[in-house]
C-alpha positions as CSV (number, residue, x, y, z in Angstrom):
1,M,-7.9,-23.3,78.5
2,A,-11.3,-24.3,76.7
3,D,-11.5,-20.6,75.6
4,D,-8.1,-20.9,74.1
5,E,-9.1,-24.1,72.2
6,D,-12.1,-22.4,70.9
7,L,-10.1,-19.4,69.7
8,G,-7.5,-21.8,68.1
9,A,-10.4,-23.5,66.3
10,E,-11.5,-20.5,64.6
11,V,-10.1,-20.3,61.2
12,A,-10.4,-17.3,58.8
13,V,-12.1,-18.4,55.8
14,E,-11.3,-16.4,52.5
15,E,-14.3,-15.7,50.5
16,E,-14.5,-17.2,47.1
17,P,-13.8,-14.4,44.5
18,Q,-17.1,-13.3,42.9
19,P,-17.1,-14.4,39.2
20,L,-17.5,-11.9,36.6
21,S,-20.8,-11.4,34.6
22,L,-19.3,-11.9,31.1
23,Q,-20.9,-12.2,27.8
24,V,-18.7,-14.2,25.5
25,E,-18.9,-14.8,21.9
26,V,-16.4,-17.3,20.1
27,E,-15.8,-17.4,16.4
28,K,-13.9,-20.2,14.6
29,P,-11.9,-18.9,11.6
30,S,-9.9,-22.2,11.6
31,P,-9.7,-25.3,13.6
32,C,-6.8,-24.1,15.5
33,E,-8.0,-20.5,15.9
34,R,-10.6,-18.6,18.0
35,R,-11.7,-15.1,17.9
36,I,-13.2,-14.0,21.1
37,A,-15.2,-11.0,22.0
38,V,-15.8,-10.4,25.7
39,T,-18.3,-8.0,27.4
40,V,-17.7,-6.9,31.1
41,S,-20.9,-5.7,32.8
42,R,-20.9,-2.2,34.2
43,E,-21.7,-3.8,37.7
44,D,-18.4,-5.7,37.6
45,I,-16.5,-2.5,36.5
46,D,-18.1,-0.5,39.4
47,R,-17.4,-3.2,41.9
48,Y,-13.7,-3.3,40.7
49,L,-13.4,0.4,41.0
50,D,-15.0,0.6,44.3
51,N,-12.6,-2.1,45.8
52,A,-9.6,-0.5,44.5
53,Y,-10.5,2.9,45.8
54,S,-11.4,1.3,49.3
55,D,-8.0,-0.5,49.2
56,L,-6.2,2.7,48.5
57,M,-8.1,4.9,51.3
58,S,-5.9,3.7,54.1
59,S,-2.6,4.7,52.4
60,A,-3.5,7.5,50.1
61,S,-1.2,10.5,50.5
62,V,-2.9,13.8,49.6
63,P,-1.4,17.3,50.4
64,G,-3.4,18.9,53.3
65,F,-4.4,15.6,55.0
66,R,-2.8,13.0,57.0
67,I,-2.1,9.7,55.1
68,G,-5.4,7.8,54.9
69,R,-7.5,10.8,56.0
70,A,-8.4,12.3,52.8
71,P,-12.1,12.3,51.7
72,R,-12.9,9.6,49.2
73,K,-14.0,12.0,46.5
74,I,-10.7,13.8,46.6
75,V,-8.9,10.6,46.4
76,E,-10.8,9.5,43.6
77,Q,-10.1,12.6,41.6
78,R,-6.4,12.7,42.4
79,F,-5.8,8.9,41.8
80,R,-8.3,8.2,39.1
81,D,-5.9,7.7,36.0
82,D,-3.8,5.2,38.0
83,I,-6.8,3.4,39.5
84,I,-8.3,3.1,36.0
85,E,-5.1,1.4,34.6
86,R,-4.9,-0.9,37.7
87,V,-8.5,-2.0,37.3
88,K,-8.3,-2.4,33.8
89,G,-5.4,-4.8,34.1
90,S,-7.3,-6.6,36.8
91,L,-10.4,-6.9,34.6
92,L,-8.7,-8.2,31.8
93,M,-6.5,-10.7,33.5
94,D,-9.5,-12.1,35.4
95,S,-11.7,-12.1,32.3
96,L,-9.1,-14.0,30.4
97,S,-8.6,-16.6,33.2
98,Q,-12.5,-17.0,33.5
99,V,-12.9,-17.2,29.7
100,S,-9.9,-19.9,29.7
101,E,-11.8,-21.9,32.4
102,E,-15.5,-21.8,31.0
103,Q,-14.6,-22.2,27.3
104,D,-14.1,-25.6,25.9
105,F,-10.7,-25.3,24.2
106,A,-6.9,-26.0,25.0
107,A,-5.0,-22.8,24.4
108,I,-1.5,-23.3,22.8
109,S,-0.5,-19.7,22.7
110,E,-0.8,-16.3,24.6
111,P,-3.9,-14.2,23.6
112,D,-3.3,-11.8,21.1
113,L,-4.6,-8.7,22.7
114,D,-3.9,-5.0,22.1
115,L,-3.9,-3.8,25.6
116,E,-3.3,-0.1,24.6
117,A,-6.5,-0.3,22.5
118,V,-8.8,-1.3,25.6
119,E,-10.3,1.3,27.5
120,I,-12.5,1.5,30.6
121,P,-15.6,3.6,29.4
122,D,-17.2,6.1,31.9
123,E,-20.6,4.6,31.2
124,G,-21.7,1.2,30.1
125,P,-19.9,-2.1,29.8
126,L,-16.4,-2.9,28.7
127,T,-15.8,-4.8,25.5
128,F,-12.6,-6.2,24.1
129,E,-11.6,-8.7,21.6
130,F,-8.7,-11.1,21.2
131,S,-7.4,-14.1,19.0
132,I,-5.7,-17.1,20.5
133,E,-4.4,-20.4,19.1
134,V,-5.9,-23.7,20.3
135,R,-5.4,-27.2,20.2
136,P,-7.9,-28.5,17.4
137,E,-11.0,-30.6,18.4
138,F,-11.0,-34.1,17.0
139,A,-12.1,-37.6,17.7
140,L,-9.3,-39.6,19.1
141,P,-8.3,-42.3,16.7
142,K,-8.1,-45.9,17.9
143,W,-4.4,-46.5,19.0
144,K,-4.5,-49.8,20.7
145,G,-3.8,-53.1,18.4
146,L,-2.0,-51.3,15.5
147,K,0.0,-53.6,13.2
148,L,3.4,-52.2,12.8
149,K,6.8,-53.4,11.0
150,R,9.9,-53.1,13.2
151,P,13.4,-52.9,11.8
152,T,16.1,-55.2,13.3
153,H,19.8,-55.6,12.7
154,E,22.8,-57.3,14.2
155,F,26.0,-54.9,14.0
156,T,29.1,-56.8,12.4
157,D,32.6,-56.1,13.2
158,A,33.2,-54.3,10.0
159,E,30.4,-51.9,10.8
160,V,31.9,-51.4,14.4
161,D,35.3,-50.8,12.7
162,Q,33.6,-48.0,10.2
163,Q,31.9,-46.4,13.2
164,I,35.2,-46.2,15.2
165,E,37.0,-44.6,12.2
166,Q,34.1,-42.1,12.0
167,M,34.2,-41.2,15.6
168,L,37.9,-40.8,15.6
169,A,37.9,-38.4,12.7
170,R,36.9,-35.5,14.9
171,Y,40.3,-36.2,16.7
172,G,42.4,-36.6,13.6
173,Q,44.7,-34.1,11.9
174,L,44.2,-32.9,8.5
175,A,47.4,-32.8,6.5
176,P,47.9,-31.1,3.1
177,H,47.8,-33.6,0.2
178,E,49.6,-33.0,-3.1
179,G,47.4,-35.3,-5.1
180,P,43.9,-35.1,-6.2
181,T,40.9,-35.3,-4.2
182,E,39.7,-38.7,-3.1
183,A,36.2,-39.9,-1.8
184,G,35.7,-39.4,1.7
185,G,38.6,-36.8,1.8
186,Y,38.7,-33.2,2.4
187,M,39.1,-29.9,0.4
188,V,39.0,-26.4,1.2
189,V,36.8,-24.3,-1.1
190,N,35.6,-20.9,-1.9
191,L,31.8,-20.9,-2.9
192,V,30.0,-18.1,-5.0
193,A,26.3,-18.6,-5.6
194,T,24.8,-16.7,-8.6
195,A,21.1,-16.3,-9.8
196,D,20.4,-14.9,-13.3
197,G,24.4,-13.9,-13.3
198,A,24.4,-11.9,-10.2
199,E,26.1,-12.9,-6.9
200,V,23.7,-13.8,-4.0
201,A,25.9,-15.5,-1.6
202,R,29.5,-16.2,-0.9
203,D,31.3,-18.6,1.5
204,E,35.2,-18.4,1.7
205,D,37.7,-21.0,3.1
206,R,35.0,-23.6,3.8
207,L,36.2,-27.1,4.6
208,V,34.1,-29.7,3.0
209,R,34.3,-33.4,3.1
210,I,33.8,-35.1,-0.1
211,R,30.6,-37.1,0.0
212,E,27.8,-38.3,-2.3
213,T,25.6,-35.4,-1.3
214,L,26.3,-31.8,-0.4
215,S,23.7,-30.5,2.0
216,F,23.0,-26.7,2.2
217,V,20.4,-24.7,4.4
218,D,18.2,-24.3,1.5
219,T,19.1,-27.1,-1.1
220,R,20.9,-30.2,-1.8
221,L,23.5,-30.8,-4.3
222,E,23.3,-34.7,-5.5
223,G,26.4,-36.3,-7.0
224,F,28.9,-33.9,-5.2
225,E,31.3,-36.8,-5.0
226,K,31.5,-37.3,-8.7
227,L,31.8,-33.5,-9.4
228,A,34.6,-33.1,-6.8
229,A,36.6,-36.5,-7.8
230,G,40.2,-35.9,-9.0
231,K,40.4,-32.1,-8.4
232,K,43.6,-30.4,-7.3
233,A,44.3,-27.1,-5.8
234,G,43.6,-24.4,-8.3
235,D,40.8,-26.3,-10.0
236,R,37.3,-24.7,-10.4
237,F,33.9,-26.4,-11.2
238,Q,30.3,-25.4,-11.2
239,A,26.7,-27.1,-10.3
240,K,23.3,-25.8,-10.6
241,V,20.8,-26.5,-7.9
242,K,17.1,-25.6,-7.3
243,L,16.3,-23.9,-4.0
244,T,13.5,-25.4,-1.9
245,Q,10.2,-23.6,-1.1
246,D,11.2,-23.0,2.3
247,A,14.5,-21.1,1.4
248,P,15.3,-18.1,3.6
249,N,15.6,-15.9,0.3
250,E,11.8,-15.7,-0.5
251,E,12.4,-14.1,-4.0
252,L,14.6,-17.2,-5.1
253,R,12.4,-20.0,-3.6
254,G,12.0,-22.8,-6.2
255,K,14.4,-21.0,-8.6
256,E,17.8,-22.2,-10.0
257,V,21.1,-21.2,-8.5
258,A,24.5,-21.8,-9.8
259,I,27.4,-22.4,-7.4
260,D,31.0,-21.9,-8.4
261,F,33.7,-24.1,-6.4
262,E,37.3,-22.8,-6.3
263,V,39.6,-25.5,-4.7
264,L,42.1,-23.9,-2.5
265,E,43.6,-27.0,-0.8
266,V,43.2,-30.8,-1.0
267,K,43.9,-32.5,2.5
268,R,43.9,-36.0,3.9
269,L,42.8,-37.3,7.2
270,Q,45.3,-38.9,9.6
271,L,43.6,-40.9,12.6
272,P,44.9,-40.9,16.1
273,E,46.2,-44.2,17.5
274,L,44.3,-45.7,20.4
275,T,47.0,-45.3,22.9
276,E,46.3,-45.7,26.6
277,E,46.5,-41.9,27.1
278,F,44.2,-41.4,24.3
279,L,41.7,-44.1,25.4
280,D,41.6,-42.3,28.8
281,E,41.0,-38.9,27.1
282,L,38.0,-40.5,25.1
283,G,36.3,-41.7,28.2
284,E,38.6,-43.4,30.7
285,F,38.4,-46.5,28.8
286,E,40.5,-49.3,30.2
287,S,41.4,-50.9,26.7
288,A,40.6,-50.6,23.0
289,E,38.1,-53.4,23.5
290,A,36.2,-51.5,26.1
291,Y,36.2,-48.5,23.7
292,R,35.0,-51.0,21.0
293,T,32.1,-52.1,23.2
294,A,31.1,-48.6,23.9
295,V,31.1,-47.9,20.2
296,K,28.8,-50.8,19.5
297,Q,26.4,-49.7,22.3
298,N,26.2,-46.4,20.7
299,L,25.5,-48.0,17.3
300,E,22.7,-50.0,19.1
301,R,21.3,-46.6,20.5
302,Q,21.2,-45.3,17.0
303,L,19.4,-48.5,15.9
304,E,16.9,-47.8,18.7
305,Y,16.4,-44.4,17.4
306,A,15.9,-45.8,13.7
307,Q,13.4,-48.2,15.3
308,Q,11.5,-45.6,17.1
309,Q,11.5,-43.2,14.1
310,Q,10.2,-45.7,11.7
311,T,7.8,-47.1,14.2
312,R,6.6,-43.5,15.0
313,K,6.4,-42.6,11.3
314,Q,3.9,-45.6,10.8
315,I,1.9,-44.7,14.2
316,S,1.8,-41.1,13.2
317,A,0.2,-42.1,9.7
318,L,-2.1,-44.2,11.1
319,L,-3.2,-41.8,13.9
320,T,-3.2,-38.8,11.7
321,E,-4.9,-40.2,8.7
322,A,-8.1,-38.4,9.7
323,A,-6.5,-35.4,10.8
324,N,-7.3,-33.3,7.7
325,W,-7.6,-30.0,9.7
326,D,-5.4,-27.1,8.5
327,L,-2.9,-25.3,10.6
328,P,-2.5,-21.6,10.6
329,P,0.8,-20.5,8.8
330,S,1.7,-18.2,11.6
331,L,1.6,-21.2,13.9
332,L,3.6,-23.4,11.6
333,K,6.2,-20.6,11.2
334,R,6.6,-20.2,15.1
335,Q,6.6,-23.9,15.5
336,S,9.2,-24.8,12.9
337,V,12.0,-23.4,15.2
338,R,10.9,-25.4,18.2
339,E,10.4,-28.7,16.1
340,L,14.0,-28.3,14.9
341,E,15.2,-27.9,18.5
342,R,13.2,-31.0,19.4
343,A,14.7,-33.0,16.6
344,V,18.2,-32.0,17.4
345,M,17.8,-32.8,21.1
346,E,16.3,-36.3,20.1
347,L,19.4,-36.9,17.8
348,R,21.9,-35.9,20.6
349,R,20.2,-38.2,23.0
350,S,20.5,-41.1,20.5
351,G,24.2,-40.5,20.2
352,F,24.6,-39.2,16.6
353,S,27.6,-37.2,15.6
354,E,27.4,-33.2,15.1
355,A,27.9,-34.0,11.3
356,E,25.0,-36.3,11.3
357,I,22.9,-33.7,13.1
358,R,23.8,-30.9,10.8
359,A,22.7,-33.0,7.9
360,R,19.4,-33.5,9.5
361,E,19.1,-29.9,10.5
362,N,19.5,-28.9,6.9
363,E,17.0,-31.5,5.7
364,L,14.3,-30.1,8.2
365,R,15.0,-26.7,7.2
366,Q,14.5,-27.4,3.5
367,N,11.1,-29.1,4.2
368,S,10.1,-27.1,7.3
369,A,6.5,-26.5,6.6
370,A,5.5,-29.8,5.6
371,S,7.6,-31.5,8.6
372,T,6.3,-29.0,11.1
373,A,2.6,-29.5,10.0
374,G,3.0,-33.3,10.4
375,S,4.8,-33.1,13.7
376,L,2.1,-30.8,15.2
377,K,-0.7,-33.0,14.2
378,E,1.1,-35.8,15.7
379,H,1.7,-33.8,18.9
380,F,-1.8,-32.9,19.4
381,I,-2.9,-36.5,19.1
382,L,-0.2,-37.7,21.3
383,E,-0.9,-35.2,24.0
384,R,-4.6,-36.1,23.9
385,I,-3.6,-39.8,24.6
386,A,-1.4,-38.8,27.4
387,E,-4.1,-36.7,29.1
388,E,-6.4,-39.7,29.0
389,E,-3.8,-42.2,30.2
390,N,-2.6,-39.8,33.0
391,L,1.0,-39.7,31.5
392,D,3.3,-37.1,33.1
393,V,7.0,-36.2,33.3
394,E,9.0,-37.0,36.4
395,D,12.4,-35.4,37.6
396,G,14.2,-38.6,36.8
397,D,12.9,-38.5,33.3
398,Y,14.8,-35.1,32.9
399,D,17.7,-36.5,34.4
400,R,17.9,-39.4,32.1
401,E,17.4,-37.3,28.8
402,I,20.1,-34.8,29.9
403,F,22.7,-37.6,31.0
404,L,22.2,-39.1,27.3
405,M,22.8,-36.0,25.6
406,S,25.9,-35.3,27.8
407,L,27.3,-38.7,26.4
408,Q,27.1,-37.2,22.9
409,S,28.4,-33.7,23.6
410,G,31.2,-34.8,26.2
411,E,30.0,-32.0,28.5
412,S,28.7,-32.6,32.1
413,P,25.0,-33.3,32.7
414,R,24.9,-30.0,34.7
415,R,26.2,-28.1,31.9
416,V,23.9,-29.4,29.3
417,R,20.9,-28.8,31.6
418,A,22.0,-25.2,32.2
419,Q,22.3,-24.7,28.4
420,I,18.6,-26.0,27.9
421,E,17.4,-23.9,30.6
422,K,19.1,-20.7,29.4
423,R,17.7,-21.4,25.9
424,G,14.1,-21.9,27.3
425,L,13.8,-25.5,25.8
426,M,12.9,-27.4,29.0
427,D,9.2,-27.3,27.6
428,V,10.6,-28.9,24.4
429,L,12.3,-31.6,26.5
430,R,9.1,-32.1,28.4
431,N,7.0,-32.6,25.2
432,Q,9.6,-35.1,23.8
433,I,9.6,-37.2,27.0
434,I,5.7,-37.2,27.0
435,E,5.6,-38.0,23.3
436,R,8.0,-40.8,23.8
437,K,6.0,-42.4,26.8
438,V,3.0,-42.3,24.6
439,M,4.9,-44.1,21.8
440,D,6.1,-46.6,24.2
441,L,2.4,-47.1,25.3
442,V,1.1,-47.3,21.8
443,Q,4.0,-49.8,20.9
444,G,3.1,-52.0,23.9
445,A,-0.3,-52.4,22.7
446,A,0.7,-53.0,18.9
447,D,1.3,-56.2,17.0
448,F,4.7,-56.2,15.4
449,D,6.2,-57.8,12.4
450,D,10.2,-57.8,12.7
451,Q,12.0,-57.0,9.3
452,P,15.6,-56.9,8.3
453,Y,17.1,-53.3,8.3
454,E,20.2,-51.9,6.6
455,P,21.5,-48.8,8.8
456,P,21.9,-45.8,6.5
457,K,25.5,-45.0,5.3
458,Q,26.9,-41.6,6.0
459,T,26.6,-40.1,2.5
460,V,25.6,-36.5,3.2
461,E,28.1,-33.6,4.1
462,A,26.1,-30.9,5.4
463,I,27.4,-27.1,5.9
464,P,25.4,-24.2,7.6
465,F,25.3,-22.0,4.4
466,A,22.4,-21.0,2.4
467,V,23.4,-20.6,-1.3
468,G,20.4,-18.3,-2.0
469,G,21.6,-15.8,0.5
470,A,19.5,-13.9,3.1
471,E,20.0,-16.8,5.5
472,G,19.2,-14.8,8.6
473,D,20.1,-16.0,12.0
474,I,21.3,-19.7,11.2
475,P,22.4,-21.3,14.5
476,Q,25.9,-22.8,14.0
477,A,26.1,-26.4,15.1
478,T,29.0,-27.5,17.2
479,E,31.8,-28.3,15.0
480,D,33.2,-31.9,15.1
481,A,35.6,-31.7,12.1
482,P,39.0,-32.9,12.5
483,A,41.8,-30.4,13.3
484,D,44.0,-28.7,10.7
485,D,47.6,-29.4,11.4
486,K,48.4,-25.8,9.9
487,K,46.6,-24.1,12.8
């Protein structure tokens, strides 16, 4: 019995892997870039080769010999190329892992390493180089006790009525209107954009709501409401706009483009009545008053978003005041898409309509470089605070965010989660949650001065169309336009 206990007490202890004898040289082309040269000693190469051949000996199949019985020299000759490739992969992977652990930087991208260019020499050490993007090094700014202004607002009955009308618009019917266009009404147009007399883009049968500003992917047309006022089917009018410096068509960035509008139809919106059946369809509301209460809560959530955004803007300005480090253009270009995704998820979580989200999307695209740079600097600082304060994300945090987004879209939380996972955006959602937790922490330690706030009116009509052309793969937002009774 005692012998059995002694045997049971014996536990096999795995040997710690022997570290590599690396020589590492690090260059800093910019605060967010590292150029790293690594030298692996010949002793390490021979050790890895010896281990690889030893592991292979028992299973090597060589003609004329039983499996595992071939002499080592013959095995080495027969399987040399395969073993060299396998050892190269192991050496590179272990070297990168060791460099990451030993060097004092936080990587934010995968190493830019040309695997095909790396070869294990017959003699001497192995050398290879790679570039990697890292979080910049900086002194963490003081974040406790910031003095901030906080917007406050009490929603009136008239504002709730206006919001109800806006929310019901997506369920309304567009009916043909024989008269001229009206502010807030709709028209169907053909758009033709020209630069220096040559056509660069065309968009046909586009349903447009008549608002003060018409926002495109690469520009904004101010005063659109006045331009479109009083127009009838068959009328034409023109406007000139200047493309942004972030326009998809690089050749036309910053240049003037003319847009010709041809009015095909004028339409008027007919809103649905709040019947019992329709209230049930909207969300199983027991009464019009219950729906009204839900709409007011949605407005308050949008106010909370505005408070967070304005507070965040102040915090970001204070925290990034000394963040004068430059960010690589490649990093900005890659992260601009992720920043757009993050902003859209935040808007959906806060209950904004798809029309409002499209307007914000276009605004971000028109100023992508500047907005991405500011957001990235802010993210690096908030991430550092989160690490120092041991803030992390829990499963319940994901569930809450996804539930709020499902309220906006009308889809089930399970479907919303599946869409986020399919598009590889769970890391974006995680960053969003972490940043909000840090902002809550910073706000909890801040001194606030409450000030009256007037929620912005919906004055922008956004369409997913680049008037400069070459728009590439522009994701189409989910439409929430009212139905056309002709369809």
